[in-house]
C-alpha positions as a Markdown table, in Angstrom:
| # | Residue | x | y | z |
|---|---|---|---|---|
| 1 | Met | -38.1 | -33.4 | 17.8 |
| 2 | Glu | -34.8 | -34.6 | 16.7 |
| 3 | Pro | -34.7 | -32.8 | 13.4 |
| 4 | Glu | -35.8 | -29.9 | 15.2 |
| 5 | Thr | -32.7 | -29.8 | 17.7 |
| 6 | Gly | -30.5 | -30.6 | 14.2 |
| 7 | Val | -31.7 | -27.4 | 12.6 |
| 8 | Gln | -31.1 | -25.4 | 15.7 |
| 9 | Gly | -27.7 | -26.7 | 16.2 |
| 10 | Glu | -27.0 | -25.7 | 12.6 |
| 11 | Gln | -28.0 | -22.4 | 12.5 |
| 12 | Asp | -26.1 | -21.6 | 16.0 |
| 13 | Gly | -23.2 | -22.8 | 14.2 |
| 14 | Arg | -24.0 | -20.3 | 11.1 |
| 15 | Ala | -24.3 | -17.4 | 14.3 |
| 16 | Gln | -21.4 | -18.4 | 15.9 |
| 17 | Gly | -19.5 | -18.6 | 12.1 |
| 18 | Ser | -21.2 | -15.3 | 11.3 |
| 19 | Gly | -19.6 | -13.4 | 14.2 |
| 20 | Asp | -16.2 | -15.2 | 13.6 |
| 21 | Tyr | -16.5 | -13.5 | 10.5 |
| 22 | Arg | -16.9 | -10.7 | 11.2 |
| 23 | Leu | -14.2 | -10.4 | 14.0 |
| 24 | Glu | -12.0 | -11.3 | 11.3 |
| 25 | Thr | -13.1 | -8.6 | 8.9 |
| 26 | Glu | -12.5 | -6.2 | 12.0 |
| 27 | Arg | -9.0 | -7.4 | 12.5 |
| 28 | Ala | -7.9 | -7.2 | 8.8 |
| 29 | Arg | -9.5 | -3.5 | 8.8 |
| 30 | Glu | -7.3 | -2.8 | 11.5 |
| 31 | Met | -4.0 | -4.1 | 10.2 |
| 32 | Ile | -5.1 | -2.4 | 6.8 |
| 33 | Arg | -5.3 | 0.6 | 8.5 |
| 34 | Ala | -2.5 | 0.7 | 10.4 |
| 35 | Cys | -0.6 | -0.2 | 7.5 |
| 36 | Tyr | -1.5 | 2.6 | 5.6 |
| 37 | Glu | -2.0 | 5.5 | 8.2 |
| 38 | Glu | 0.7 | 4.5 | 10.7 |
| 39 | Gly | 3.3 | 2.9 | 8.0 |
| 40 | Ile | 3.2 | -0.4 | 10.4 |
| 41 | Leu | 3.5 | -3.4 | 7.6 |
| 42 | Pro | 1.4 | -6.8 | 8.9 |
| 43 | Thr | 3.5 | -9.9 | 9.9 |
| 44 | Asp | 1.2 | -12.0 | 10.2 |
| 45 | Ile | -1.0 | -11.5 | 7.2 |
| 46 | Asp | -2.1 | -14.2 | 4.6 |
| 47 | Arg | 0.5 | -14.6 | 1.9 |
| 48 | Gly | -1.7 | -15.8 | -1.1 |
| 49 | Glu | -0.5 | -18.8 | -3.1 |
| 50 | Met | 3.0 | -18.2 | -4.4 |
| 51 | Glu | 3.8 | -19.0 | -8.4 |
| 52 | Val | 7.8 | -19.0 | -8.9 |
| 53 | Leu | 8.6 | -18.6 | -12.9 |
| 54 | Gly | 12.0 | -18.5 | -12.9 |
| 55 | Arg | 13.7 | -15.5 | -11.3 |
| 56 | Glu | 9.8 | -14.1 | -10.6 |
| 57 | Val | 7.6 | -14.6 | -8.0 |
| 58 | Lys | 3.8 | -13.8 | -8.6 |
| 59 | Phe | 1.3 | -13.8 | -5.2 |
| 60 | Ile | -2.2 | -14.5 | -5.9 |
| 61 | Leu | -3.8 | -12.8 | -3.0 |
| 62 | Asn | -6.5 | -14.3 | -0.7 |
| 63 | Leu | -9.8 | -12.8 | -2.4 |
| 64 | Ser | -11.7 | -12.5 | 0.9 |
| 65 | Leu | -8.8 | -10.3 | 2.3 |
| 66 | Asp | -8.5 | -8.5 | -1.1 |
| 67 | Glu | -11.9 | -7.1 | -1.5 |
| 68 | Ile | -11.9 | -5.7 | 2.3 |
| 69 | Lys | -8.4 | -4.0 | 1.6 |
| 70 | Ile | -10.1 | -2.8 | -1.8 |
| 71 | Lys | -13.1 | -1.8 | -0.1 |
| 72 | Trp | -11.0 | 0.2 | 2.9 |
| 73 | Leu | -9.4 | 1.9 | 0.1 |
| 74 | Lys | -12.4 | 2.6 | -1.5 |
| 75 | Glu | -13.9 | 4.5 | 1.8 |
| 76 | Arg | -11.2 | 6.4 | 2.7 |
| 77 | Thr | -8.8 | 7.3 | -0.5 |
| 78 | Val | -9.0 | 10.3 | -2.6 |
| 79 | Asn | -7.8 | 10.8 | -5.7 |
| 80 | Val | -6.8 | 14.4 | -7.0 |
| 81 | Ile | -6.8 | 15.1 | -10.0 |
| 82 | Phe | -4.8 | 18.2 | -11.9 |
| 83 | Arg | -6.9 | 19.3 | -15.1 |
| 84 | Asp | -5.5 | 21.3 | -18.2 |
| 85 | Gly | -2.7 | 23.6 | -17.6 |
| 86 | Ala | -2.2 | 22.2 | -14.1 |
| 87 | Arg | -1.3 | 18.7 | -14.9 |
| 88 | Phe | 2.0 | 20.2 | -16.1 |
| 89 | Leu | 2.9 | 21.7 | -12.4 |
| 90 | Pro | 5.8 | 20.0 | -10.6 |
| 91 | Lys | 5.1 | 17.2 | -8.6 |
| 92 | Thr | 6.3 | 18.8 | -5.7 |
| 93 | Val | 3.6 | 21.8 | -6.4 |
| 94 | Lys | 1.0 | 19.2 | -6.7 |
| 95 | Glu | 1.9 | 17.9 | -3.4 |
| 96 | Asp | 1.6 | 20.9 | -2.1 |
| 97 | Val | -1.7 | 21.7 | -3.3 |
| 98 | Val | -3.0 | 18.5 | -1.2 |
| 99 | Arg | -1.2 | 19.5 | 1.6 |
| 100 | Ala | -3.1 | 23.2 | 1.4 |
| 101 | Tyr | -6.4 | 21.5 | 1.9 |
| 102 | Glu | -5.2 | 19.2 | 4.5 |
| 103 | Asp | -4.1 | 22.5 | 6.3 |
| 104 | Val | -7.7 | 23.3 | 6.3 |
| 105 | Trp | -8.8 | 20.5 | 8.4 |
| 106 | Ile | -5.2 | 21.1 | 10.9 |
| 107 | Lys | -6.4 | 24.1 | 11.5 |
| 108 | Asp | -10.0 | 23.1 | 12.7 |
| 109 | Glu | -10.4 | 22.7 | 16.4 |
| 110 | Thr | -11.5 | 19.4 | 15.4 |
| 111 | Phe | -8.5 | 18.0 | 15.0 |
| 112 | Gly | -5.9 | 20.4 | 16.5 |
| 113 | His | -2.5 | 21.0 | 15.7 |
| 114 | Asp | -1.0 | 17.8 | 16.9 |
| 115 | Phe | -3.4 | 15.9 | 14.1 |
| 116 | Lys | -0.8 | 13.6 | 11.6 |
| 117 | Arg | -1.2 | 14.0 | 8.1 |
| 118 | Gly | -2.1 | 11.6 | 5.7 |
| 119 | Arg | -0.4 | 9.7 | 3.1 |
| 120 | Thr | 0.2 | 10.9 | -0.4 |
| 121 | Lys | 1.1 | 8.4 | -3.4 |
| 122 | Val | 1.7 | 10.3 | -7.1 |
| 123 | Glu | -0.2 | 7.7 | -9.2 |
| 124 | Ser | 0.5 | 9.9 | -12.8 |
| 125 | Pro | 1.4 | 13.2 | -14.4 |
| 126 | Asn | -2.2 | 14.8 | -13.2 |
| 127 | Val | -3.4 | 12.2 | -10.4 |
| 128 | Ile | -2.1 | 11.9 | -7.1 |
| 129 | Ser | -3.9 | 9.6 | -4.0 |
| 130 | Tyr | -4.3 | 11.0 | -0.7 |
| 131 | Ile | -5.3 | 9.0 | 2.0 |
| 132 | Pro | -6.3 | 11.6 | 5.2 |
| 133 | Arg | -6.6 | 10.5 | 8.6 |
| 134 | Ala | -10.0 | 11.3 | 9.0 |
| 135 | Gln | -12.8 | 9.9 | 7.1 |
| 136 | Ala | -14.8 | 13.1 | 7.7 |
| 137 | Ile | -11.8 | 14.6 | 5.3 |
| 138 | Ser | -12.8 | 12.2 | 2.7 |
| 139 | Asp | -16.3 | 12.6 | 2.9 |
| 140 | Ser | -16.2 | 16.3 | 2.9 |
| 141 | Met | -13.4 | 16.4 | -0.4 |
| 142 | Leu | -15.7 | 13.9 | -2.3 |
| 143 | Gln | -19.2 | 15.7 | -1.8 |
| 144 | Lys | -16.8 | 18.8 | -2.9 |
| 145 | Lys | -16.1 | 16.9 | -6.1 |
| 146 | Thr | -14.3 | 20.1 | -7.9 |
| 147 | Asp | -12.5 | 23.0 | -7.4 |
| 148 | Phe | -10.3 | 26.0 | -7.8 |
| 149 | Ile | -7.0 | 27.2 | -7.1 |
| 150 | Asp | -5.0 | 30.0 | -8.1 |
| 151 | Leu | -1.3 | 29.8 | -8.2 |
| 152 | Ala | 1.1 | 32.7 | -9.6 |
| 153 | Gly | -1.8 | 34.2 | -11.3 |
| 154 | Thr | -3.2 | 31.3 | -12.9 |
| 155 | Thr | -6.0 | 29.4 | -11.8 |
| 156 | Tyr | -6.1 | 25.8 | -12.2 |
| 157 | Arg | -8.9 | 23.4 | -11.8 |
| 158 | Thr | -8.4 | 20.2 | -9.5 |
| 159 | Glu | -11.0 | 17.5 | -9.1 |
| 160 | Phe | -12.1 | 14.7 | -6.2 |
| 161 | Asn | -13.1 | 11.4 | -7.3 |
| 162 | Pro | -13.2 | 7.9 | -5.7 |
| 163 | Trp | -10.1 | 5.8 | -5.2 |
| 164 | Leu | -9.6 | 3.9 | -9.0 |
| 165 | Thr | -7.6 | 1.0 | -9.1 |
| 166 | Arg | -4.2 | 0.2 | -10.7 |
| 167 | Ala | -6.2 | -0.9 | -14.1 |
| 168 | Lys | -8.4 | 1.9 | -14.0 |
| 169 | Ile | -5.7 | 4.4 | -13.5 |
| 170 | Arg | -4.1 | 2.7 | -16.3 |
| 171 | Asp | -7.5 | 3.1 | -18.5 |
| 172 | Trp | -8.0 | 6.8 | -18.0 |
| 173 | Arg | -4.5 | 7.4 | -18.6 |
| 174 | Gln | -4.4 | 5.8 | -21.8 |
| 175 | Leu | -7.7 | 7.6 | -22.5 |
| 176 | Ile | -6.7 | 11.2 | -21.7 |
| 177 | Asp | -3.2 | 9.9 | -23.5 |
| 178 | Gln | -5.0 | 10.2 | -26.8 |
| 179 | Asp | -5.4 | 14.2 | -27.4 |
| 180 | Thr | -1.5 | 14.7 | -25.8 |
| 181 | Phe | 1.9 | 14.0 | -26.7 |
| 182 | Trp | 5.3 | 14.9 | -25.6 |
| 183 | Val | 8.8 | 14.5 | -26.0 |
| 184 | Val | 11.1 | 14.6 | -22.9 |
| 185 | Ala | 15.1 | 14.7 | -23.8 |
| 186 | Val | 17.0 | 13.4 | -20.7 |
| 187 | Gly | 20.1 | 14.5 | -19.7 |
| 188 | Val | 20.9 | 17.4 | -22.5 |
| 189 | Pro | 24.1 | 18.1 | -23.2 |
| 190 | Leu | 24.9 | 21.8 | -22.8 |
| 191 | Asp | 26.5 | 21.9 | -26.9 |
| 192 | Glu | 23.1 | 20.5 | -28.3 |
| 193 | Met | 20.8 | 22.4 | -25.7 |
| 194 | Pro | 20.3 | 25.7 | -28.6 |
| 195 | Phe | 19.4 | 23.0 | -31.6 |
| 196 | Leu | 17.4 | 20.8 | -29.5 |
| 197 | His | 13.9 | 22.5 | -30.7 |
| 198 | Ala | 14.4 | 22.7 | -34.3 |
| 199 | His | 15.8 | 19.2 | -34.2 |
| 200 | Val | 12.6 | 17.8 | -32.5 |
| 201 | Glu | 10.5 | 19.7 | -34.7 |
| 202 | Arg | 12.2 | 18.4 | -37.8 |
| 203 | Ala | 12.8 | 14.3 | -36.4 |
| 204 | Ile | 9.4 | 13.9 | -34.9 |
| 205 | Gly | 6.5 | 16.6 | -35.5 |
| 206 | Lys | 5.2 | 20.1 | -34.8 |
| 207 | Val | 5.8 | 21.8 | -31.0 |
| 208 | Val | 2.9 | 23.0 | -29.6 |
| 209 | Lys | 4.6 | 23.9 | -26.4 |
| 210 | Gln | 8.3 | 24.0 | -25.2 |
| 211 | His | 8.2 | 23.9 | -21.4 |
| 212 | Lys | 10.6 | 26.0 | -19.5 |
| 213 | Pro | 14.1 | 24.3 | -18.6 |
| 214 | Glu | 13.8 | 24.3 | -15.2 |
| 215 | Ala | 10.6 | 24.5 | -12.0 |
| 216 | Asp | 12.6 | 26.5 | -10.2 |
| 217 | Glu | 14.2 | 30.0 | -12.0 |
| 218 | Ser | 16.0 | 30.8 | -9.1 |
| 219 | Asp | 17.6 | 27.2 | -9.2 |
| 220 | Pro | 18.5 | 26.3 | -12.8 |
| 221 | Lys | 19.7 | 23.2 | -14.0 |
| 222 | Leu | 20.4 | 21.7 | -17.4 |
| 223 | Met | 18.9 | 18.4 | -17.1 |
| 224 | Asn | 15.5 | 17.1 | -19.0 |
| 225 | Leu | 13.6 | 19.1 | -21.5 |
| 226 | Arg | 10.0 | 18.5 | -22.6 |
| 227 | Phe | 8.2 | 19.7 | -25.8 |
| 228 | Asp | 4.6 | 18.7 | -26.2 |
| 229 | Val | 4.3 | 17.8 | -29.9 |
| 230 | Asp | 0.8 | 17.6 | -32.0 |
| 231 | Pro | -0.4 | 14.4 | -31.1 |
| 232 | Ala | -1.0 | 13.4 | -35.1 |
| 233 | Cys | 3.1 | 13.1 | -35.2 |
| 234 | Arg | 3.2 | 10.4 | -32.9 |
| 235 | Ala | 4.1 | 8.0 | -35.4 |
| 236 | Asn | 7.5 | 9.4 | -35.9 |
| 237 | Met | 8.5 | 8.9 | -32.2 |
| 238 | Lys | 12.3 | 8.6 | -32.2 |
| 239 | Asp | 14.3 | 6.5 | -29.3 |
| 240 | Lys | 17.3 | 8.4 | -30.4 |
| 241 | Ile | 18.0 | 12.0 | -31.7 |
| 242 | Leu | 22.3 | 11.8 | -32.4 |
| 243 | Val | 23.9 | 15.3 | -33.4 |
| 244 | Gln | 27.4 | 15.2 | -35.2 |
| 245 | Thr | 29.6 | 18.3 | -34.0 |
| 246 | Cys | 32.3 | 19.7 | -35.1 |
């Protein structure tokens, strides 16, 4: 009889432990939800292990908690990818596109006008992460997979993918960047503007596209100028172009 009693007690212990784990998981998920949706940063979360390297600090996150966070983000977050020419749209325009998708749901009777907006994060020139305030929005966008938008007479293609980790976004960007190469002239002086296209082409390589100096034609500002260059000229990249004038 004693061995049977011991086994039963062990089973009860496992059941109790399983219940505690579920409670802790739900508590962690609620903290993560409040963080991303409400902007409430948890103060009593497990910080993980800390390593001090000179004037740098590295935290190794609690594995179980990190996995709960990743699972929540994969369930809720949508990566909106702007394909082809859409990747060159201004950041504010890309964010407006995401909000336009959101507006369809806000106007719907399911949520109403008091429904709060989700969080966006620009990950790269052609990827925006979007965390809707409802799982139904995430599911709908992921089921849709792709869409086309018309802006100023031009049709652009977008894709909706599940959340990508930073490492996967970095690898994906490297794959995309193999076929693209651009040069940005930062803080262009007025007296160098007329010669810049010719100088970039002579010093680095063939310019396949020169972008407009400003995103908003009604408010022209000379700040940065971007040139798309033949990727075959990548090895000719220069950090500086100096110009001597009279």
